[in-house]
C-alpha positions as CSV (number, residue, x, y, z in Angstrom):
1,M,69.4,83.8,128.4
2,E,71.7,80.9,128.9
3,F,73.8,78.8,126.5
4,R,76.7,76.4,126.4
5,I,79.2,76.6,123.6
6,P,82.5,75.0,122.6
7,K,85.4,77.4,123.2
8,A,86.9,77.0,119.7
9,E,83.5,77.8,118.1
10,F,83.0,80.9,120.3
11,V,86.5,82.2,119.6
12,R,86.0,81.9,115.8
13,G,83.0,84.3,115.9
14,L,84.5,86.6,118.5
15,R,87.9,87.0,116.8
16,L,86.3,88.8,113.8
17,A,83.7,90.5,115.9
18,Q,86.2,92.2,118.2
19,S,88.2,93.5,115.2
20,I,85.1,95.1,113.7
21,A,83.7,96.6,117.0
22,D,84.5,100.3,117.2
23,R,86.3,101.0,120.5
24,K,86.9,104.7,119.6
25,S,83.3,105.5,118.9
26,T,81.3,108.0,121.0
27,M,78.5,105.3,121.0
28,P,79.5,102.8,123.7
29,M,77.2,100.2,122.1
30,L,79.5,100.0,119.0
31,A,82.3,98.6,121.1
32,N,80.0,95.7,122.1
33,V,79.2,92.4,120.5
34,L,75.6,91.2,120.3
35,L,74.9,87.7,121.7
36,R,71.4,86.3,121.0
37,T,70.1,82.7,121.2
38,Q,68.2,81.3,118.3
39,G,66.1,78.2,119.0
40,K,67.8,75.4,120.9
41,D,71.1,75.1,119.0
42,K,72.2,78.4,117.5
43,L,73.8,81.5,118.8
44,L,73.8,84.8,116.8
45,V,77.0,86.8,117.3
46,A,77.0,90.3,115.7
47,A,79.3,93.3,115.7
48,T,79.2,96.6,113.7
49,D,80.9,100.0,113.4
50,L,78.0,101.1,111.2
51,N,80.2,100.6,108.1
52,V,81.3,97.0,108.5
53,S,78.9,94.5,110.1
54,L,79.5,90.9,111.0
55,T,76.9,88.2,111.8
56,A,77.8,84.7,112.7
57,E,75.5,81.8,113.5
58,L,77.4,79.5,115.9
59,K,76.5,76.0,117.2
60,S,75.4,76.1,120.8
61,T,73.2,74.4,123.3
62,N,70.6,76.9,124.6
63,T,68.7,76.4,127.8
64,A,67.1,79.9,128.0
65,E,66.1,82.3,125.3
66,G,67.3,85.9,125.2
67,G,70.1,88.3,124.3
68,L,72.5,90.9,125.6
69,T,75.6,92.8,124.5
70,V,79.0,92.9,126.1
71,N,82.3,94.6,125.3
72,A,83.7,92.7,122.3
73,K,87.4,92.9,123.1
74,A,87.0,92.1,126.7
75,L,84.8,89.0,126.0
76,H,87.2,87.8,123.2
77,D,90.3,88.1,125.5
78,L,88.4,86.4,128.4
79,V,87.2,83.5,126.3
80,V,90.6,83.0,124.7
81,S,92.3,82.7,128.1
82,A,89.6,80.6,129.7
83,P,90.5,77.0,130.6
84,G,88.5,74.0,129.4
85,D,86.9,73.2,126.0
86,T,83.4,74.6,126.7
87,L,81.9,77.6,128.3
88,T,78.5,78.5,129.8
89,L,77.2,82.0,129.6
90,K,74.2,83.3,131.5
91,R,72.5,86.7,131.6
92,T,71.9,87.8,135.1
93,D,70.4,90.9,136.8
94,N,71.1,94.3,135.2
95,H,72.3,92.7,132.0
96,W,75.5,91.3,133.5
97,A,77.0,88.2,131.9
98,E,78.1,85.3,134.1
99,I,80.6,83.0,132.3
100,K,81.8,79.6,133.6
101,S,84.7,77.7,132.2
102,G,86.2,74.8,134.2
103,K,86.6,76.1,137.7
104,V,86.8,79.7,136.7
105,N,83.8,82.1,137.0
106,Y,83.7,85.5,135.3
107,R,81.2,88.3,135.6
108,I,81.2,91.0,132.9
109,V,79.2,94.2,132.5
110,G,76.6,94.1,129.7
111,M,73.9,96.2,128.0
112,P,70.4,95.3,126.7
113,D,70.4,93.8,123.2
114,R,67.4,95.9,122.2
115,D,69.7,99.0,121.9
116,F,72.1,97.3,119.5
117,P,72.0,98.8,115.9
118,K,70.2,96.8,113.2
119,V,72.7,95.1,111.0
120,P,72.1,94.3,107.2
121,D,70.4,91.0,106.8
122,P,72.3,88.6,104.4
123,R,69.1,86.6,103.9
124,E,67.8,89.5,101.8
125,V,70.4,89.2,99.1
126,T,71.1,86.7,96.3
127,F,74.7,85.3,96.5
128,G,77.0,83.8,93.9
129,E,79.8,81.4,94.7
130,V,83.3,82.6,93.8
131,D,86.8,81.3,94.2
132,A,88.1,82.6,97.6
133,S,91.8,82.5,96.6
134,V,91.2,84.7,93.5
135,L,89.3,87.3,95.5
136,R,91.9,87.3,98.2
137,E,94.7,87.8,95.6
138,M,92.9,90.6,93.9
139,I,92.5,92.4,97.3
140,D,96.2,91.9,98.1
141,R,97.3,93.3,94.7
142,T,95.3,96.6,95.1
143,L,95.0,97.2,98.9
144,F,98.6,98.6,99.3
145,S,97.9,101.6,96.9
146,V,94.7,102.8,98.5
147,C,94.8,106.4,99.6
148,N,94.9,106.9,103.4
149,D,94.0,110.7,103.3
150,E,90.5,110.7,104.7
151,T,89.7,114.1,102.9
152,R,89.9,112.2,99.6
153,F,87.3,109.7,100.6
154,H,86.6,108.7,96.9
155,L,90.1,107.2,96.9
156,N,89.8,105.5,100.4
157,G,88.8,102.2,98.9
158,V,89.2,99.8,95.9
159,L,87.0,100.1,92.8
160,F,85.4,96.7,92.1
161,E,83.9,96.0,88.7
162,S,82.3,92.7,87.8
163,S,80.5,91.2,84.8
164,G,79.5,88.0,86.4
165,S,82.4,86.1,84.8
166,K,85.3,88.5,85.0
167,A,86.2,91.0,87.7
168,R,88.5,94.0,88.0
169,M,89.9,95.8,91.0
170,V,91.6,99.2,90.9
171,S,93.1,101.5,93.5
172,T,95.1,104.7,93.5
173,D,96.4,107.3,96.0
174,G,97.2,109.9,93.3
175,H,100.9,109.0,93.2
176,R,100.5,105.3,92.0
177,L,97.8,103.1,90.7
178,S,97.3,99.3,90.6
179,K,94.9,97.3,88.5
180,V,94.2,93.6,88.4
181,E,91.8,91.6,86.3
182,R,90.8,88.0,86.9
183,P,88.2,85.5,85.8
184,L,85.6,85.4,88.6
185,P,82.7,83.1,87.6
186,G,79.8,83.5,90.0
187,G,80.6,87.1,90.7
188,P,77.9,89.8,90.7
189,Q,76.7,91.4,87.5
190,L,77.3,95.1,88.0
191,S,76.2,97.9,85.7
192,A,78.8,100.2,87.3
193,G,81.8,99.8,89.6
194,V,81.5,100.1,93.4
195,I,84.1,101.4,95.8
196,I,84.8,99.0,98.8
197,P,86.5,100.8,101.7
198,K,89.9,99.7,103.0
199,K,88.7,98.5,106.4
200,G,86.0,96.5,104.8
201,L,88.5,94.8,102.5
202,L,90.8,93.9,105.5
203,E,87.8,92.3,107.2
204,I,86.8,90.5,103.9
205,K,90.4,89.1,103.8
206,R,90.0,87.8,107.3
207,V,86.7,86.0,106.5
208,L,88.4,84.5,103.4
209,E,91.3,83.0,105.4
210,G,91.4,79.2,104.8
211,A,88.4,79.2,102.5
212,T,88.3,77.6,99.1
213,T,85.1,79.2,98.0
214,A,82.9,82.0,99.4
215,K,79.6,83.6,98.5
216,L,79.6,87.2,97.2
217,A,76.8,89.7,96.5
218,V,76.4,93.4,95.9
219,K,73.2,95.1,96.9
220,T,73.6,98.8,97.2
221,P,74.7,100.3,99.6
222,H,76.5,97.1,100.7
223,V,78.7,94.4,99.5
224,F,78.1,91.0,101.2
225,L,80.5,88.1,101.8
226,Q,79.6,84.8,103.3
227,N,81.9,81.9,104.4
228,E,80.1,79.1,106.1
229,E,78.5,80.6,109.3
230,L,80.2,84.0,108.9
231,S,78.4,86.8,107.0
232,L,80.0,90.2,106.4
233,A,78.3,93.4,105.1
234,V,80.5,96.3,104.1
235,K,79.0,99.7,103.4
236,L,80.2,101.0,100.0
237,I,81.8,104.4,99.6
238,D,79.2,106.7,97.9
239,A,81.5,108.6,95.6
240,Q,82.7,108.7,92.0
241,F,86.0,106.9,91.4
242,P,88.3,108.8,89.0
243,P,88.6,107.7,85.3
244,Y,91.6,105.5,85.9
245,E,92.0,104.4,82.3
246,Q,93.2,107.9,81.5
247,V,96.1,107.5,83.9
248,I,97.4,104.3,82.3
249,P,99.9,105.1,79.5
250,K,98.6,103.8,76.2
251,D,101.6,103.6,73.9
252,P,104.9,104.4,75.8
253,K,107.8,104.9,73.4
254,R,110.4,103.0,75.5
255,S,110.4,99.7,77.2
256,V,112.8,97.6,79.1
257,V,112.7,94.1,80.7
258,I,114.4,93.7,84.1
259,D,115.1,90.8,86.5
260,R,112.5,91.5,89.3
261,A,114.6,90.2,92.2
262,L,117.7,92.1,91.1
263,L,115.8,95.3,90.7
264,V,114.1,95.0,94.2
265,E,117.5,94.4,95.9
266,S,119.1,97.3,94.1
267,L,116.2,99.6,94.9
268,K,116.4,98.7,98.6
269,R,120.1,99.7,98.6
270,A,119.3,102.9,96.8
271,Q,116.5,103.6,99.2
272,L,119.0,103.9,102.0
273,M,120.3,107.1,100.4
274,S,116.9,108.6,99.4
275,S,114.6,110.9,101.3
276,E,110.9,111.9,101.1
277,T,111.7,114.7,98.6
278,R,114.6,113.0,96.7
279,G,113.7,109.7,95.0
280,V,115.8,107.2,93.2
281,K,117.0,107.9,89.7
282,L,116.6,105.2,87.0
283,S,118.8,105.9,84.0
284,L,118.4,103.8,80.8
285,A,121.1,103.5,78.2
286,A,121.9,100.8,75.6
287,G,122.2,97.4,77.5
288,T,122.2,98.9,81.1
289,L,119.9,100.3,83.8
290,T,121.7,102.5,86.3
291,I,120.0,103.0,89.7
292,A,121.3,106.0,91.7
293,S,120.4,108.0,94.7
294,D,122.1,110.8,96.6
295,N,121.4,112.6,99.8
296,P,123.4,115.6,100.9
297,D,123.1,114.5,104.5
298,L,124.2,110.9,103.9
299,G,126.0,110.3,100.7
300,E,125.2,108.6,97.4
301,V,124.9,105.2,95.7
302,R,125.1,104.1,92.1
303,E,124.5,100.6,90.7
304,E,124.3,99.1,87.2
305,I,122.1,96.2,86.1
306,D,122.3,94.5,82.7
307,S,119.1,95.1,80.6
308,D,117.8,94.5,77.1
309,Y,117.2,98.2,76.5
310,A,118.2,99.5,73.0
311,G,116.4,102.9,72.8
312,D,117.4,106.5,73.5
313,A,119.0,107.3,76.8
314,I,116.5,108.5,79.5
315,A,116.5,109.2,83.2
316,I,113.5,109.2,85.5
317,G,112.9,109.5,89.2
318,F,110.6,107.3,91.3
319,N,109.8,107.0,95.0
320,P,111.6,103.7,95.7
321,K,109.0,102.6,98.3
322,Y,106.2,102.7,95.7
323,V,108.2,100.6,93.2
324,I,109.3,98.0,95.9
325,E,105.7,97.6,97.1
326,L,104.4,97.2,93.6
327,L,107.1,94.7,92.6
328,G,106.4,92.8,95.8
329,Q,102.9,92.0,94.4
330,M,104.4,90.5,91.3
331,T,105.5,86.8,91.1
332,S,107.1,86.7,87.7
333,D,110.9,86.5,87.4
334,Q,111.0,89.4,85.1
335,V,109.1,92.7,84.8
336,S,108.7,95.3,82.1
337,L,109.0,99.0,82.6
338,S,107.5,101.2,79.9
339,L,108.2,104.9,79.7
340,G,107.1,107.9,77.6
341,G,109.2,110.9,78.7
342,E,111.0,111.9,81.9
343,L,107.9,113.4,83.4
344,D,105.4,110.8,82.3
345,P,104.1,107.9,84.5
346,G,106.0,104.6,84.5
347,L,104.0,101.6,83.5
348,W,105.0,98.4,85.2
349,R,103.9,94.9,84.3
350,P,104.9,91.3,85.2
351,L,106.1,89.3,82.2
352,G,103.8,86.6,81.1
353,A,100.0,86.2,81.1
354,D,99.4,87.9,84.4
355,D,96.8,90.7,83.8
356,Y,98.2,93.1,86.4
357,V,99.3,96.7,85.9
358,G,101.0,99.2,88.1
359,V,101.4,102.9,87.3
360,I,103.8,105.1,89.3
361,M,104.1,108.9,88.8
362,P,107.6,110.2,88.5
363,M,109.5,112.4,90.9
364,R,111.6,115.4,89.8
365,I,115.3,114.6,90.0
């Protein structure tokens, strides 16, 4: 095998491949990237950790057919640092790779391509074209509240529901929940929601960088995303997502509208006096919202913000980190907080037509 390829083209494929390749696996092959010539002018680059798989068809000039695999991170770092605008790679004896760039010659250990795991073939699915910015925004607005506890694997991803014209994403870690709905013409028509794992969503975001449109498909057990020459296949989490609608308060008795930026700054100040077990107390009374926090080891803080509240007085505790992260995903100048009782979840929404909902469970204060 021998091919010549522009450095920028090679880096584009290897950048994503080396982030997917599993360096911690007990299978050494999963730390490698597959390189295989296709005809006279295409190079197939593939990487997988068995859950997330990338395939890229790059433009190259091939002078000898064949394939091999080499360590993904080592090859990426080597190519990035190589001088010149083009590189030549040749497979030599014992599956070593010989790389020439300018006046620099590299030799890197490789393995036979026949041992590389089979990756899902994007040619076997039917894609629909979707707005990349909408999909990226939906991921951003739900990814932060995914559960990181691997024993609760049914919460280790984002629920994706799609009718073909509208899509919904939901995530929860048991302490908070975020839900976003957006028009998504061209999306897949799903009879039931699917759970996309967190690592897969991070890689989908990378593939979507700089794209205006992308191709999306779901064919169990994978979700597929395609952007130009890059194709990603993410293995879905085979589990039942909890009935999230039951968590979202239906008719809270109390509601207040607050300036989002003022609230975020106040919460950041109060967070300095909070701890893992002691949250921040939000007290509502006519015309005011008081934000307070105390820590026996540090001290206490209390701040008042003007509000439009006119109901009965109520005090509720929240983990300030959860509220700050949620408000950071909202773009409106004002947000609404709706409450039932002191031990009921808080329902947060941006003011306006933004169909985004955040639910945060209270802390005892």
